[in-house]
N, C-alpha and C positions, 0 to 999 in steps of 0.2 A: 493446403493441407488442413485438415479440420481438426480442432481440439474442443473437448468439452470440459467446462470449468464447473467444478462443484463448490456450493456455498450454502450457507444458512439464509434464510428468507428475510432477516430483519432488515430494516432500511440502511443500517449501518455496515452490515455484511454484504448487501447488494451493491453498496457505493464501492466497497473494496474490490468485490469481483467484477464490477463493471470497469473500474479503473484498470484492472488487470487484463480484461478483455480488450479495451481500448488499445492497450500497448500491443497486444498480440495482433489486433486488426491492422494496426499502422504498419506492422511487419509483413502483412500479407496472408495471415491465417484467417481461415474461416471458423468463427467462434460460436458456441452455444453456451449459455450459462443455465445450469440446472439446479434448481433449489431442492435441498435436502433437509428435512425436519429432523432435529436432534433431540436427545433425551434432554439436553439443557434447556431447549425451547419449551419442551412440554413442563419441565420443571418450573420455569418462570410464571406459568399460569397458576400455580398453586400458592395460596397465600402463605407467608412465613407462619410456621407452627402447626399448619395443617398437615395430616399424615399422608405420607406419599402411598399411591398405589403399590401392590406387592411387586408388579413387574418392574416398576421404575425403581423401588427401593433395591431390588436385586441388581440392576444395571448400575446404580450408584455404588453399591458395594463392590462390584466386579471392577469397575474402571476408575473409580475415585471421583473426587470433584473437579479435578484438573482435566479430565477427559470428556466431561459431559456434553461440551459443545462440538466436538469433532469425531466421536466414535462412529457415527452412521456415515459421516463424510468419508472417513478413512476406509470403513468397509466397502463403500462404493468405489473408491479408488483401486483398492485390492482385487475387487471383483471386475474390474475394467469396465465398469459402467460410466465413469469419468477418467479424464486424463490428467487433470491439474485440479488440486484443492486450494482454496484461499482461505487461510485464517487469519484471525488476530493472533500474532505470535504468542501473546501471554496466556492464550488458551490450549497452546500446544505443549503436551508433556514432553519433559526431557528425553524421556526413553519412547522412541517410536516403534510402532510394530515392524516386525521383520518383513523386509521387502519394499519399505517406505524411506524416503529420505527428504531432507529440506533442500529443495533445488535452488531456492533464491529468497533473498531478503532484500526488498527495495528499500530506498532511502527512507529513513524514518520520519514520521511527523513529530511533532512536539511531544516529548515523553512526560511531560509533568502532570500532575493532577490540578484541577481548579474547583474553586469555590463559587457556588451559584446560590445566592440568597433572594428570597422573595421580596424583601424591601431593600435590597442593595447594600445591607451591612457587611462589612468585613468579619472574617472570623474572630479577630480581636474585638470588635464592637458588639458581637451578639451577647444579648442579655444572658445571665446565667439561667440555666434550665431550658434554653431554646433547644429545639429538636432539630438535629443534623442527620440526614439519611445517607447511609452507605452500608452495603451488605459485605463490604471487603474488610475482614479482620486487619489486613495490613494497613489500610486507612484508619479504622478505628482506633487501633493502638497507638499510632502516631498522633492522631488527633487528641486522644486523652492525655497525651504528654504534653501537648500545647494548651488545651482547654479542658481540663478535668470537671469543670463545672457544668458543661454542656450534656444533652442527653443524646445518645447515639441510637438511632433506630435502623433496623434492617428494612431495606426496600429492594424488592425484585422488579424486573421488568426492563425493557429497552429504554433507550435515551428519551424517546418522546413520551413514553408512559411515565417515566420519573418526572419529567418536567410538568406534566399534567397533574400529577399527584402533589407536586409542589404547590402549583397555582391554586389548587383547591384546598389547601391548608393541611395536608397530611404531615407536613414538616416546615421548618422555617428555612431550611437551606439543603443543598445537596453537595456531595463530592463526587466528582466524576474524572474521567480522563479527558485531558485536553483534546487529544487526538480525535476521539470520536465526535466531541462537539464541534471541533473546526471543520471536520470532514463534511459534516451535515450542513455546514453553513450556519451555525447558530453561535458564533464567537460573541455576538453581541449580548448573549444572555450571561457570559462569564463576568462575575463580580471582581474576581482576582485570581492570580495564578500562585500557586505554592512554590516557594523556592525549594531546589533539590535538597538543601539542608534541612529544611523543615519537613518535607514529605517525599522521602525516597521512593522512586516508582516501583511498580511491579516488574519483575523480569520480563523483557520483551515489550513493554507498554510503548505504544505508538507505532511499533513495526508490524508489518505484515509477514506471514510465513506462507511460502508458496511451496506446496508438498507435491511430490511425484513418485511413481514407482522407481526403485532403484535400477530396474533393468529395462527402462524405456528411454533409449537414446533420443528419440524424437521429442519428447517433453523436455529431456534435459536440454537439448539445443534451443528450443523454444523459450524457456525460462531464463537461460544464462544471461541474456542482455539486460535482464530486470535487476540482477544482483547488484546491490552496493556494497562494495568491499568493507568500508569503514563501518557501515551499520551492521553488516554480518559479523565482523570481528567483535564488535561491542557486545552483540547479543549472545554470541558463543560464551563469551566471559561470564555474562549474567547467568545463562543457563547452566554453566559449570558450577556457580555458586549454589544454586538450586538443586542440581543433581548431587552434590556432596553433601548438602544439609538434609536432602531427601524430603523436602516439603512439597505440598501442592497449593493450589491457589487459595485454600482455606486456612493457610498458616501465615502468620504475620512475618512474612520473609520479604525483603526488598532488594533490589540491586540495580545500579544503574552504571553503564560504562560510556566513555566517549573517547574517540580517537582524534589525536591531534598531533601534527608533525611526525607521524609514524609511531607514536606512543599511545598507550591505552591507559586512561585513568578510570579505575573501577572502585565503586564504593558498595558496601553491603550493609545490610541492617536485619536483626532479629528483635522482637520486642515481645513481652508477655501480654496477657489480654487486658489488663487494666492500665497499661502504658507507663507503669511505674519503673520497669526495667527495660530500657532500650540500649541494645549493644550494637555498636557501629565499628566498621573496619573499613580500610581502603588500602590501595596500592596503585603503583604505576609501573609499567614495563613495556616492552617491545609488542606492538599489536600483533605480531605475528605469532604469539603465544597466548591466546586469549584464554584457553582452557586451564594453562598453568596458573595464570593471574586469578581466574575464577576460584580454583582451588586454594590458592593462597590466601584469599579473602574469607573463604568458608572456613578454613583451618583457624585462621585468626579469631572468627567468630565463636568457634567451637572452644578455643583456648578460654575465651573471655566468659564463657558459661551459656552459650547458645544451646549446647545440648540439654541442658536441665530444662530449659523453656520448651524445646521441642519435644522432649520426653513426656513433660507434663500435658502436652496436647495430643499425645499418642500418634505423632507423625513422623518420628525419627526412624530412618532404616536401621536394621540391625548392624 
């Protein structure tokens, strides 16, 4: 049986797609990986602050920042040009287009964020005024709560591009997802790992999302063995937090769940842009009820004042 996998063309995206390809191939499938360029890929080529072309600005307005790296891939899936889409799960919006479903979530890589400095300093030992690069508001707000005396600068580009910019002196340090660094065999570049209590990860960070058509039993059968129940339950809870709060990837919302002995422990966070207000919530309950736990954490965050932060950012649902 032949399956076509759709993927972005970055080195990390292709690592992920080839990992899935290898799992399918070992089960006897004939596999093709098809590269699809997304709006997000085109956006990364534009320097921060530069105006967007009109067509790209319209796409951003239509799909929001959360869908920029998956829109064209999902369109190819709906058009039956591909059979399976492989995403970084944190790029996949909580509301999927009609006709598409999350078919499998493989076992998660390390969900934490990492600190990579040019001279090997830790976050704690960086001199005041040092530049730390990350385009993620989630990371920036939590970093400001830890080190308000550092300068946080936006930086676009794939992992290799960011590491090159670090080496040429565009900044003194980077904050990245551990999963991508580890998957590309660059663990030796990591200066330190953030504890989950220091830096709550993005929803779905470290996990892959394998998307299929809802009415395609052949693809559903192919992806089923790749699903890791505990990871899938954890990310369902995290995505429920995000869904209830109504935020995208450009809002400082974080959530992380872990399943142990049938129970799911879930933490969530919302922070304002200067890091001066950081709201946290957590709960624990049966892993069989991930959406209930996610909604519970989201409601707790809202009761503590998260709605005001999100309304100020213009990202809260009515």
